[in-house]
Structure formats: structure tokens, C-alpha cells
C-alpha positions as CSV (number, residue, x, y, z in Angstrom):
1,M,28.4,-24.7,8.2
2,D,25.6,-21.9,6.4
3,A,29.0,-21.1,4.2
4,G,29.6,-25.1,3.5
5,L,32.9,-25.0,4.6
6,L,32.4,-27.8,7.6
7,T,29.9,-30.8,8.1
8,A,28.2,-30.9,11.7
9,D,30.2,-34.4,12.2
10,Q,33.2,-31.8,12.3
11,V,32.0,-29.1,14.4
12,E,30.7,-31.7,16.8
13,E,34.5,-33.3,16.8
14,A,35.9,-30.1,16.7
15,L,33.8,-29.1,19.9
16,R,35.2,-32.1,21.2
17,N,38.4,-31.1,20.7
18,Q,37.8,-27.5,21.7
19,T,37.1,-28.7,25.2
20,K,39.7,-31.2,25.5
21,W,42.4,-29.0,24.1
22,G,41.6,-25.7,25.7
23,S,41.8,-24.1,22.5
24,R,39.4,-21.8,20.1
25,F,37.2,-23.3,18.0
26,G,38.6,-21.8,14.8
27,D,42.3,-22.5,15.9
28,V,41.2,-26.0,16.3
29,V,39.0,-26.0,13.0
30,L,42.2,-24.7,11.6
31,A,45.0,-27.2,12.9
32,M,42.6,-30.1,11.7
33,G,43.0,-28.8,8.2
34,W,39.3,-28.9,7.4
35,V,39.1,-25.2,5.8
36,K,41.7,-23.4,4.3
37,P,43.1,-20.0,6.0
38,Q,41.2,-17.8,3.8
39,S,38.1,-19.6,3.4
40,F,38.1,-19.3,8.0
41,Y,39.3,-15.8,8.0
42,R,36.7,-14.6,5.6
43,E,34.0,-16.1,7.6
44,L,35.4,-14.9,10.5
45,A,35.0,-11.5,9.0
46,R,31.9,-11.3,8.6
47,H,31.2,-13.1,11.7
48,F,32.8,-9.7,13.6
49,D,30.8,-7.6,10.8
50,L,34.0,-6.5,9.7
51,E,35.8,-6.2,5.9
52,F,38.4,-8.8,4.8
53,V,41.2,-8.0,3.1
54,D,43.7,-10.0,1.1
55,L,47.5,-8.7,2.0
56,V,48.9,-10.5,-0.9
57,K,46.5,-8.6,-3.9
58,E,46.3,-5.3,-1.4
59,P,49.5,-4.9,0.9
60,A,50.1,-2.5,3.6
61,D,51.6,0.8,3.6
62,P,55.5,0.1,4.5
63,A,55.4,4.0,6.1
64,L,52.8,3.2,9.1
65,F,55.3,-0.1,10.6
66,N,56.9,0.9,13.7
67,A,60.0,-1.0,13.7
68,R,59.6,-0.9,17.9
69,E,56.3,-2.8,17.5
70,Y,57.4,-5.7,15.1
71,Q,57.7,-7.9,18.0
72,D,54.2,-7.3,18.8
73,Y,53.0,-7.5,15.5
74,A,54.2,-11.3,14.8
75,Q,53.0,-11.9,18.7
76,H,49.3,-11.1,18.5
77,L,48.7,-11.2,14.5
78,Y,48.4,-7.9,13.1
79,V,49.6,-4.8,10.6
80,P,48.7,-1.5,10.1
81,W,47.5,-1.7,6.9
82,R,46.2,1.6,5.8
83,K,45.7,5.5,6.6
84,E,42.8,7.1,4.8
85,K,41.3,10.3,5.6
86,E,42.8,10.0,9.2
87,I,41.0,6.7,9.6
88,L,44.4,4.1,10.5
89,W,43.3,0.4,9.3
90,I,44.6,-2.0,11.4
91,A,44.8,-5.7,9.3
92,T,44.5,-8.4,11.9
93,A,43.8,-12.0,12.4
94,E,42.9,-11.7,15.7
95,P,39.3,-9.4,15.4
96,G,38.4,-9.9,18.8
97,S,41.8,-10.3,20.3
98,S,41.9,-8.3,24.1
99,H,45.4,-6.7,23.4
100,L,44.2,-5.1,20.3
101,L,40.6,-4.0,21.5
102,N,42.0,-2.7,24.9
103,G,45.1,-1.1,22.6
104,W,44.3,0.2,19.1
105,G,40.9,-0.3,19.7
106,K,41.0,2.8,22.1
107,R,42.8,5.1,20.3
108,P,40.9,7.5,18.2
109,N,40.4,7.1,14.2
110,T,41.7,3.1,14.3
111,R,39.7,0.5,12.4
112,F,40.0,-3.1,12.1
113,I,39.5,-5.2,9.2
114,V,40.4,-8.8,8.8
115,T,42.6,-10.5,7.2
116,S,44.7,-14.4,7.1
117,K,47.7,-15.0,10.3
118,F,49.3,-16.2,6.9
119,D,49.2,-12.8,5.3
120,V,50.1,-10.7,8.5
121,L,53.2,-12.8,8.6
122,W,54.0,-12.6,5.0
123,E,53.4,-8.7,4.9
124,L,55.5,-8.7,8.3
125,Q,58.6,-10.7,6.2
126,R,58.2,-8.5,3.2
127,I,58.3,-5.1,4.9
128,A,60.7,-5.6,8.1
129,G,62.7,-8.1,6.7
130,P,65.7,-6.6,6.3
131,D,65.3,-5.4,9.9
132,F,64.8,-9.0,11.0
133,S,67.9,-9.8,9.2
134,Q,70.1,-7.2,10.6
135,L,68.8,-8.4,14.1
136,A,69.3,-11.9,13.3
137,V,73.0,-11.2,12.8
138,F,74.1,-8.2,14.8
139,E,71.7,-8.1,17.9
140,L,74.2,-10.3,19.8
141,A,77.1,-8.3,18.8
142,K,76.1,-5.2,19.6
143,T,74.3,-5.9,22.9
144,D,76.4,-8.2,24.4
145,P,79.7,-8.1,22.0
146,E,81.7,-10.1,25.2
147,H,79.4,-13.5,24.3
148,S,79.4,-12.7,20.3
149,A,81.9,-14.7,18.0
150,Q,81.9,-12.3,15.3
151,V,85.4,-11.2,16.5
152,V,86.9,-14.8,16.8
153,V,90.2,-13.8,18.8
154,T,90.0,-10.6,20.4
155,R,93.1,-8.0,20.9
156,R,94.0,-9.0,24.2
157,Q,93.9,-12.6,23.3
158,K,96.5,-12.0,20.4
159,Y,98.9,-10.3,22.7
160,A,98.6,-13.1,25.3
161,A,98.6,-15.7,22.4
162,V,101.8,-13.9,20.9
163,A,103.7,-13.2,24.7
164,L,103.5,-17.1,25.1
165,L,104.9,-18.1,22.4
166,L,107.7,-15.8,22.6
167,L,108.3,-17.0,25.9
168,A,108.0,-20.4,24.4
169,A,110.6,-19.8,21.7
170,V,112.9,-18.6,24.0
171,F,112.4,-21.3,26.2
172,F,113.2,-24.1,23.3
173,A,116.0,-21.7,22.4
174,L,117.9,-22.0,25.4
175,F,116.8,-25.2,27.0
176,P,115.3,-27.2,24.6
177,L,115.5,-30.4,26.0
178,W,113.8,-29.4,29.5
179,A,110.9,-27.0,27.0
180,A,110.1,-30.3,25.0
181,I,109.8,-32.2,28.3
182,T,107.8,-29.4,29.8
183,L,105.5,-29.5,26.9
184,N,105.2,-33.4,27.0
185,A,104.4,-33.4,30.8
186,L,101.4,-30.3,30.3
187,V,100.1,-32.2,27.1
188,N,99.8,-35.6,28.8
189,L,98.5,-34.1,32.3
190,M,95.7,-32.3,30.0
191,L,94.8,-35.5,28.4
192,F,95.1,-37.2,32.2
193,C,92.5,-34.9,34.0
194,T,90.2,-34.9,30.2
195,F,90.2,-38.7,30.7
196,A,90.0,-38.6,34.5
197,F,87.0,-36.1,34.5
198,R,84.8,-38.2,31.8
199,T,85.4,-41.1,33.6
200,G,83.9,-39.4,36.7
201,L,80.8,-38.3,34.6
202,C,80.1,-41.8,33.5
203,W,80.8,-42.7,37.0
204,I,77.8,-40.5,37.8
205,S,76.0,-41.6,35.4
206,S,76.1,-45.1,36.1
207,S,73.7,-45.1,38.7
208,G,71.0,-44.8,36.3
209,N,70.9,-40.8,36.6
210,E,69.3,-39.5,33.1
211,G,68.2,-36.3,34.4
212,V,64.8,-34.9,35.1
213,V,62.6,-38.5,34.7
214,I,59.7,-38.0,33.8
215,E,56.9,-41.0,33.9
216,E,55.0,-42.2,31.3
217,E,51.8,-42.0,34.4
218,E,52.8,-38.2,34.7
219,V,52.3,-37.4,30.7
220,T,48.8,-39.4,30.7
221,A,47.8,-37.6,33.8
222,L,48.5,-34.0,31.8
223,R,45.6,-32.4,31.1
224,D,45.6,-30.8,27.3
225,A,43.9,-27.5,28.4
226,E,46.9,-26.5,30.6
227,L,49.4,-27.0,27.8
228,P,50.9,-23.9,26.8
229,E,51.5,-22.8,23.1
230,Y,54.7,-24.7,21.6
231,T,56.9,-23.1,19.0
232,V,58.7,-25.7,16.9
233,L,61.7,-24.3,14.5
234,V,62.8,-26.5,11.8
235,P,65.5,-25.0,9.8
236,M,66.2,-26.8,6.5
237,Y,68.4,-25.7,3.6
238,K,68.4,-27.8,0.1
239,E,66.9,-31.4,2.0
240,P,63.4,-31.8,0.3
241,E,63.7,-35.3,0.1
242,V,63.7,-35.7,3.9
243,L,60.4,-33.0,4.4
244,P,58.3,-36.6,4.5
245,I,60.1,-37.4,7.4
246,L,59.4,-34.1,8.9
247,A,55.7,-34.5,8.2
248,A,55.3,-37.7,9.8
249,A,56.8,-36.8,13.1
250,L,54.7,-33.9,13.2
251,R,51.2,-36.1,13.0
252,K,52.6,-38.1,15.4
253,M,53.4,-35.4,17.9
254,D,51.3,-36.2,21.3
255,Y,50.3,-32.5,21.7
256,P,47.0,-30.6,20.9
257,R,47.5,-29.7,17.1
258,S,45.8,-25.8,18.2
259,K,48.8,-25.0,20.4
260,L,51.4,-25.4,17.7
261,D,53.3,-23.0,16.6
262,I,55.3,-24.6,13.4
263,K,58.0,-22.8,11.4
264,L,59.7,-24.3,8.5
265,V,62.8,-22.1,8.1
266,L,64.2,-22.3,4.7
267,E,66.6,-20.0,3.2
268,E,64.3,-17.5,0.5
269,G,66.8,-18.8,-2.5
270,D,66.1,-22.6,-1.7
271,L,63.1,-22.8,-3.9
272,E,63.6,-26.4,-4.4
273,T,63.0,-27.0,-0.7
274,I,60.1,-24.5,-0.2
275,A,58.2,-25.7,-3.5
276,A,58.6,-29.6,-1.3
277,A,57.5,-27.6,1.6
278,K,54.2,-26.1,-0.3
279,A,53.4,-29.4,-2.1
280,Q,53.8,-31.2,1.1
281,A,50.1,-29.4,1.7
282,M,50.8,-29.4,5.6
283,D,47.7,-28.4,7.9
284,A,47.5,-24.5,9.0
285,T,49.7,-24.9,12.2
286,I,52.7,-24.8,10.1
287,E,54.1,-21.6,8.5
288,I,57.3,-21.1,6.4
289,V,59.7,-18.9,7.3
290,R,62.1,-17.5,4.1
291,V,65.2,-16.2,5.5
292,P,66.7,-13.5,3.4
293,Y,70.0,-14.3,2.0
294,S,72.9,-12.6,4.6
295,E,75.9,-13.2,5.9
296,P,76.9,-15.3,7.6
297,R,74.6,-18.3,6.3
298,T,74.5,-20.1,9.5
299,K,72.1,-22.0,10.9
300,P,72.0,-20.0,13.9
301,K,71.5,-16.9,11.8
302,A,68.1,-18.6,10.4
303,C,66.6,-19.8,13.8
304,N,67.8,-16.0,15.5
305,Y,65.3,-14.6,12.6
306,A,62.5,-17.1,12.9
307,L,62.7,-16.6,17.0
308,L,61.6,-12.7,16.1
309,L,58.4,-14.4,14.6
310,A,57.8,-17.1,17.4
311,R,54.8,-16.8,19.6
312,G,54.4,-20.1,21.9
313,K,55.7,-20.3,25.8
314,Y,58.4,-22.5,25.0
315,L,60.5,-23.2,21.2
316,T,62.2,-26.6,20.4
317,I,64.3,-26.9,17.3
318,Y,64.3,-30.4,15.0
319,D,66.2,-31.0,12.0
320,A,64.0,-32.4,9.3
321,E,65.1,-35.9,9.7
322,D,64.4,-35.8,13.1
323,K,61.9,-39.0,14.9
324,P,61.3,-37.2,18.6
325,E,59.2,-39.6,21.0
326,P,55.9,-38.5,20.3
327,D,55.5,-37.1,24.1
328,Q,58.6,-35.1,23.9
329,L,57.0,-32.0,24.5
330,K,55.0,-32.6,27.1
331,K,57.7,-34.3,28.8
332,A,59.5,-30.9,28.0
333,V,56.5,-29.1,29.7
334,L,56.5,-31.0,32.6
335,A,60.5,-31.1,33.5
336,F,60.2,-27.2,33.3
337,R,57.6,-27.5,35.8
338,K,59.7,-29.4,38.2
339,L,63.0,-27.8,37.5
340,G,61.5,-24.2,38.4
341,Q,61.9,-20.7,37.1
342,K,65.8,-20.9,36.7
343,T,65.6,-23.6,34.2
344,A,66.0,-22.0,30.4
345,C,66.6,-25.2,28.5
346,V,65.8,-28.6,28.8
347,Q,67.9,-30.8,26.1
348,A,66.5,-34.2,25.4
349,H,68.4,-37.4,24.3
350,L,69.5,-37.9,21.0
351,N,70.4,-40.9,19.0
352,Y,70.6,-42.5,15.3
353,F,67.7,-44.9,13.3
354,N,70.6,-45.9,11.4
355,A,72.8,-47.1,13.6
356,K,73.3,-50.5,12.3
357,E,74.6,-49.3,8.6
358,N,78.1,-49.4,8.9
359,W,81.5,-49.1,11.0
360,L,80.5,-45.3,11.0
361,T,77.5,-45.0,11.9
362,R,77.8,-47.9,15.0
363,M,80.9,-45.6,16.3
364,F,78.6,-42.5,15.6
365,T,75.8,-43.7,17.7
366,L,78.1,-45.1,20.3
367,E,79.9,-41.8,20.9
368,Y,76.3,-40.0,21.0
369,T,75.2,-42.8,23.6
370,L,77.5,-41.6,25.6
371,W,77.5,-37.9,25.3
372,F,73.6,-37.9,25.9
373,D,72.9,-41.1,28.2
374,M,76.5,-40.4,30.2
375,F,78.2,-37.3,30.0
376,L,74.9,-34.7,29.9
377,P,73.0,-36.3,32.7
378,A,76.4,-36.0,35.0
379,L,76.8,-32.2,34.0
380,D,73.3,-31.9,35.0
381,R,73.9,-33.4,38.3
382,L,76.7,-31.4,38.9
383,K,75.2,-28.4,38.3
384,V,77.5,-27.0,35.7
385,P,77.4,-25.6,32.1
386,I,75.6,-27.9,29.7
387,P,77.0,-27.6,26.0
388,L,73.7,-28.2,24.3
389,G,73.1,-30.9,20.9
390,G,72.3,-29.5,17.8
391,T,68.3,-30.7,18.0
392,S,65.6,-31.4,20.4
393,N,67.0,-28.5,23.1
394,H,63.8,-27.0,24.2
395,F,64.0,-23.4,25.9
396,D,61.7,-21.1,27.7
397,L,61.4,-18.6,24.8
398,A,61.5,-15.9,27.2
399,K,64.8,-16.6,28.5
400,L,66.3,-17.6,25.2
401,R,65.5,-13.7,24.0
402,E,66.8,-12.7,27.3
403,V,70.1,-14.2,26.2
404,G,70.4,-12.6,22.8
405,G,69.4,-15.7,21.0
406,W,71.8,-17.9,19.2
407,D,75.5,-16.5,18.1
408,P,75.2,-16.3,14.5
409,F,79.2,-16.6,13.9
410,N,79.4,-19.4,15.9
411,V,79.1,-22.7,14.4
412,T,78.5,-24.9,17.1
413,E,75.6,-22.5,18.4
414,D,74.1,-24.4,21.0
415,A,77.7,-25.4,22.9
416,D,78.1,-21.4,23.3
417,L,74.2,-20.7,24.1
418,G,74.4,-23.6,27.0
419,L,77.5,-21.6,28.3
420,R,75.7,-18.4,28.3
421,F,72.8,-19.4,30.5
422,A,74.9,-20.7,32.9
423,A,76.9,-17.0,33.0
424,L,73.2,-15.6,33.4
425,G,72.5,-17.9,36.3
426,Y,70.2,-19.8,34.3
427,H,70.3,-23.9,34.7
428,V,69.5,-26.1,31.7
429,G,68.7,-29.6,32.5
430,V,68.2,-33.1,30.6
431,V,65.1,-35.1,30.3
432,N,64.4,-38.7,29.7
433,S,62.9,-38.5,26.2
434,V,64.7,-39.4,22.7
435,T,65.2,-38.1,19.0
436,Y,66.1,-40.4,16.8
437,E,67.8,-38.9,13.4
438,E,70.2,-39.8,10.8
439,A,74.0,-40.6,11.3
440,N,76.4,-40.0,8.9
441,S,77.4,-43.0,6.9
442,R,79.8,-41.5,4.9
443,L,83.3,-40.4,5.9
444,G,83.7,-37.4,3.9
445,N,80.5,-36.3,5.4
446,W,81.4,-36.9,8.8
447,I,84.4,-35.1,8.4
448,R,82.8,-31.8,7.0
449,Q,80.2,-32.3,10.4
450,R,82.9,-32.9,12.8
451,S,85.1,-30.1,11.9
452,R,82.2,-27.6,11.9
453,W,81.7,-28.9,15.5
454,I,85.1,-28.9,16.9
455,K,85.8,-25.3,15.2
456,G,82.6,-24.1,17.2
457,Y,83.9,-25.9,20.1
458,I,87.1,-23.4,19.8
459,Q,85.2,-20.7,19.1
460,T,82.9,-21.0,22.4
461,W,86.3,-21.7,24.1
462,L,87.8,-18.5,22.8
463,V,84.5,-16.5,23.5
464,N,84.6,-17.6,27.5
465,M,88.1,-16.9,27.9
466,R,88.5,-13.5,27.2
467,H,87.7,-12.4,30.8
468,P,88.5,-16.0,32.8
469,L,88.5,-14.3,36.1
470,R,85.1,-12.9,35.3
471,L,84.0,-16.4,33.8
472,F,85.1,-18.0,37.0
473,R,83.0,-15.4,39.3
474,R,80.4,-16.2,37.3
475,V,80.0,-19.9,37.0
476,G,82.6,-21.4,39.7
477,L,85.0,-23.5,39.9
478,R,83.3,-26.7,38.9
479,G,81.9,-24.9,35.7
480,F,85.3,-23.5,35.0
481,C,86.8,-26.6,35.1
482,S,84.5,-28.4,33.3
483,L,85.0,-25.9,30.3
484,Q,88.3,-26.7,30.5
485,L,88.1,-30.2,30.3
486,F,85.0,-30.7,28.3
487,I,85.3,-28.3,25.9
488,G,89.0,-27.5,25.8
489,G,89.7,-31.1,26.6
490,S,87.8,-32.3,23.3
491,I,89.9,-29.9,21.3
492,I,93.5,-30.5,22.9
493,A,92.8,-34.7,22.7
494,G,91.7,-34.1,18.6
495,L,94.8,-31.9,18.0
496,V,97.6,-34.2,20.0
497,Q,96.7,-37.6,19.3
498,P,98.6,-38.3,16.1
499,W,101.8,-36.0,18.1
500,L,101.8,-39.0,20.4
501,L,100.8,-41.7,18.4
502,V,103.6,-41.2,16.1
503,P,106.5,-41.9,18.5
504,F,104.5,-44.5,20.5
505,L,104.2,-46.4,16.9
506,M,107.6,-45.7,16.4
507,W,109.0,-47.1,19.7
508,I,106.8,-50.4,18.8
509,L,108.6,-51.1,15.5
510,T,112.1,-49.9,15.9
511,K,112.6,-50.1,19.7
512,T,114.3,-46.8,19.3
513,L,115.8,-44.9,22.0
514,A,115.6,-41.4,20.6
515,F,112.1,-40.6,23.0
516,D,113.9,-41.5,25.9
517,P,114.8,-37.6,27.1
518,L,111.4,-36.9,26.3
519,F,109.9,-38.9,29.2
520,P,111.6,-38.7,32.4
521,P,110.0,-41.1,35.0
522,A,107.0,-38.9,36.2
523,V,105.7,-38.1,32.6
524,L,106.8,-42.0,31.2
525,I,103.9,-42.9,34.3
526,V,101.5,-40.4,33.3
527,S,102.2,-40.9,29.6
528,V,101.7,-45.0,30.0
529,L,98.4,-44.5,32.3
530,N,97.1,-42.5,29.6
531,L,97.9,-44.8,26.6
532,T,97.0,-47.9,29.2
533,L,94.2,-46.7,31.8
534,G,92.7,-44.1,29.6
535,N,92.2,-45.6,26.9
536,A,91.1,-48.7,28.4
537,C,88.7,-46.4,30.9
538,L,86.8,-44.7,27.8
539,I,86.5,-47.8,25.9
540,Y,85.0,-49.5,28.9
541,V,82.3,-46.4,29.6
542,S,81.6,-46.6,26.0
543,M,80.9,-50.5,26.6
544,L,78.5,-48.9,30.0
545,A,76.9,-46.8,28.2
546,A,75.8,-48.7,25.5
547,A,74.6,-51.4,27.8
548,K,72.6,-48.8,29.6
549,R,70.7,-48.3,26.6
550,R,70.6,-52.0,25.6
551,Y,72.1,-51.9,22.8
552,F,74.4,-55.1,23.9
553,W,75.6,-55.7,19.8
554,L,77.6,-52.1,20.3
555,V,79.5,-53.1,23.3
556,P,82.2,-54.8,21.2
557,V,82.4,-52.1,19.1
558,A,83.6,-49.9,21.6
559,L,86.7,-51.7,21.2
560,M,87.4,-50.1,17.7
561,A,87.4,-46.6,19.5
562,P,91.1,-45.4,18.8
563,A,90.8,-45.9,15.2
564,Y,87.8,-43.6,15.1
565,W,89.3,-41.2,17.6
566,M,91.9,-40.8,15.1
567,L,89.4,-39.6,12.2
568,Q,88.5,-37.0,15.0
569,A,92.2,-35.8,14.6
570,V,91.5,-35.5,11.2
571,A,88.7,-33.0,11.5
572,A,90.1,-31.2,14.3
573,Y,93.0,-30.0,12.2
574,K,90.9,-29.3,9.3
575,A,88.5,-27.7,12.2
576,L,91.9,-25.4,12.8
577,W,92.9,-24.5,10.1
578,Q,89.1,-23.4,8.7
579,L,89.1,-21.2,11.8
580,V,92.1,-19.2,10.4
581,T,90.8,-18.8,6.9
582,R,86.9,-19.2,6.8
583,P,85.9,-19.0,10.2
584,F,81.8,-18.6,10.0
585,Y,81.9,-21.1,6.9
586,W,79.1,-23.4,7.9
587,E,80.1,-26.8,6.2
588,K,76.6,-27.9,5.1
589,T,75.9,-31.7,6.5
590,T,74.3,-33.8,3.6
591,H,71.2,-35.7,4.8
592,G,68.6,-38.3,3.4
593,I,71.7,-40.3,2.1
594,S,71.6,-43.1,4.7
595,R,69.6,-46.3,2.9
596,F,67.6,-46.0,6.3
597,T,66.5,-43.1,5.4
598,K,65.0,-43.6,2.4
599,V,63.4,-46.5,4.2
600,E,61.8,-43.6,6.3
601,I,61.1,-41.2,3.8
602,A,59.2,-44.3,2.2
603,R,57.1,-45.5,5.2
604,A,56.3,-41.7,6.0
605,E,54.7,-41.1,2.4
606,V,52.8,-44.5,2.6
607,Q,51.5,-42.9,6.2
608,G,51.0,-39.5,4.9
């Protein structure tokens, strides 16, 4: 107030929020955006009778940095600054920190100088950025190569594949008809088991099971002062136009602003998005993390980089166009408390705000409704590994670091992460909160996104099947079968659909008997069941999922599901080709192209 930075009314409101949120006065003031960080930290330095340094103008000495303490620097907001006449100066944004006072403060010849927390983070990235980049890319492959997709197919898997192909070739050469019948039978049996498993999952979920259910009364009873700091990562690449949606969603979050550690994770060469983020002038809880260029250029690599700077007890990821329900973070905190210490992650439901835009978005919404409202809650109830969605997954930060973060070489990173948690004995839950995002409304964009997902599923299956017996011992019979039918079944279904549909259509049109030898009675029965009962069941459970979410207008759309599944076959073959030619290539999904998104952007700009 003496410096003219705060009014009496602002002080009074900040004190009320300090009591309500359980945060420090300064954190509240910064979170409210009333004082610029530089001005605030200058006054903080004066309060502690210390000098202030602008690290942009007077940068730190890189020789003083210790790689083993990088994470401590980020967590407690300090860096070694200068060494002059045997005096080591520590630049800190936390001059009253007991961690610093009980650590560095007790060392002889150590002195403190105050700086902005943003200066600390920028300086840390400037000096430690190359090391962070190496850790983000190679740490998992170095510490846990068994679970890294850096090697797509191991030597043992190659030998096994070659041996299987040679055996199949000999079988086809000696007994061509029986070989063809056997292959036909195996494919149809796999599809039948996949259909049956997914139908069973929907039967489990049809009772109303939604994973862990947090009631509104529980959220209301939660005291803000009890809430922990929460890190929110928003990885973005070349999508500045959707930033207003993000800003509006963050403003609506029902969580103490002073306890949010929000990081926009941007590629350092994406100058347009960086400029747009700065232009948004969002408050001091939001930091821009610039990820240095390195290969592979993937979302999990960028998240790993930002993970090194995260300070919260829990961490979640949102895409820039996401609209999470305002109380989602609180529900996640309560879900962790209910589910216990062995819970590593809680997945929120995903759905779309532009579902009614065209046929493709309707089908995509139907698929997501089936996936998140029926499949994942049932997997949660069965206590088997859950393939996470790409956003709105809430992590216990310590356990996320324990498992090694994301695999930067896996292009469907969260499906892989859910299985790695299971391998360490951790549980992944599902919470009854929804995040709405933009469904792909253009076919080419949809195929690019879907082929990347399927490529990642293949990577995930190959990684987890390097040691099948070891995996079986870790996740048990149910978990092992779930991997084969839920992940493996999705891959097989996409690849074999054209080969099953074409003969059927030829038979319908020509009444040919040429395929009869391939379908002895037992195989014919399973094949007919797949064609009729299997497809009918999947159409029915899709209708059931739409009705459960009260999307009754989507119920008749489910009848067109077989046409949508054929599109997945196109994406599956593209994925298979890219797995061989460009295994780590991240095909960018373009956001902000929906007319509904443009409406959301305009609405957010007005609200802002």
C-alpha cells in the first residue's frame, strides 16, 4: 500500500481470500493479477531487507548450477546466482522459505538476493534447458528400456515374427486350404472374443457405474484451505486461435487461483502461439514453458520437459480447446482421497461440444460416449489396466515421476502410461466429471488423428508383449486378457475388416460358392455370429451409451456405425505403414476448424 501497488479494498479482499484459500498473502495478490510480478518481488525484497536482481539483465553464472539439484531449484524457486569473494549468492523468489533457510541458509558464506519466480524459471530453462531436453527424451529409455518404445520391435520379437512367418509360409505351401481355414478361424475367433468382451464391459457399466462418484455435496463441503497445489499442463503447437477458449476455461475453474501452477507448454520455434499467449495477459499463476527443439517432436516429450518444472501435488493435462467442468480439479482431489494410496491417476470423461456439426462429429461423439461412459468405468470396476485418454487425466505427481513420466517415442502416450502404472501395481480410476473438446469435423484431419492413435496402440502392444509371461505375472489373467482384447482387438478389427467385408459383399452380389471351402461349419457359425450378433451388439451398446448420457438424438445415428468402422480400417493401414516408415512421427491434429469452436472463441473473447 505504501508503494501504491494495492488499494485498501484489494488488501481487504486479499486477506479474505488468504483465510479462505489457506495461501500466503503474496500468492493471493499475484494470483488476482493486481500487481505485476516484478513490482511485487521488489517490494518483497524490501520487506526482507534484501537486494533485488533482474535475472534478465544480470543472468546467473551457469558454472554454479548442479544438475542433481535442478528439480529442487524448480520446486523451491531459487538458483545459484553469483560467487563473489567466496560469497555464494542465491537468487530466490522465496526468501522466507524454511527449505532454503534450513539448507543453504546454514551454509557459511551464503547470502540471498530476491528475484521474480518467472526469472528463476526462465533462467533455469536457459541454463538447464539442454539437460532437461535430454531427460525428456531419453530418461525412460535409459532407466526402464523394457517399457520404452524407442526400439519399436526388439530383436527377440523380430526373431519370433520371422519364425512365425516361416512356419505360416510352410503351412500354406503344404496345406494351402487348411492354412487359409486356420487363419480365417483365428481372425474370426479373435473378433468374436473382442465383441463379447466389449459387450460384457457395457453390461457391467449399464447398471449406472461411473467409476468413483463424487457428489455435489462433497465438493461443496470441501474447504479450499485443505486443497493442495495443482499443476495444469497445456501442451500446444501452432494453435494460437484457441487460446481464448483456454483462458475462459481457466477463469471458470473452481479452485483457489493461488494454488494453481499452470504451464503453457509451447515449442520454442512456435513464435505465433508464444506471442498470442503473451497477448492474452493471463495472470501470474500461468507460466510459459518453451520446449527446445529435439527429436522426436511429440506431445509426451513436451510434457516430460514441463514435468521437470512442475510444483503441484497433483498434475493434469488439458488441450487448448478443452472445456473441463469447473469443479473437476476438486473432484479429482476427492477421488484420490477415496481411492487410496495405490491410485496413481484419475481419468475424467471426455466428450465433444460440437457433436451436432456433421455426420463425422456425431459418430466421433458416439464413439467417445461409448468409450468413456461405458468401457473405461467397467475396466475400472474390473481393476484391470486402463488406457488413458489424451487429456483430463489427473496424476499423483510423485507416482508419475516414479514411473518415469511419458514415453516420448509412443505417439499414443497415455494408453501406454496406464499400462505402466498397472505394471507397478498402481490403480487408475475414473471420476464422474466431463471435459468437452472439439471433435474432428473433417475426414482428412480425423484420419491423421486416428492413424496416430492406432500406431500408438501397436507400439503399446509391442512394448508390453516383449515379455508376455512377466506381464502376465504383473497384471494377472484379467489384465493380460484385457490388453489382448481391448488394445490388440482394436488393432486386429481395423486391419481385417476389409478382408472380411469384401468376400461377404461378393457373395451377396454374385452368390458365388468360391468362398465355401474357407468356411467349414464351425468357422461359418462364428463368422455369421460376428457379422450379425457381434455388429448388432456393438450397435446396441452404442445406443445404450447415448441413452445413458441422455443424448437421445444420437441413438439412431448408431445404426451407421459399420460405415464409421470402415473408416477406421483406412486409418489402421496408414498407421501400419507409418509404424514401418515413420514410427515416431506425430501427425498434428488441427484444432479450431469447427464452426462451433469459432463460436466458443467469440464467446470467450466477449467474456474475457
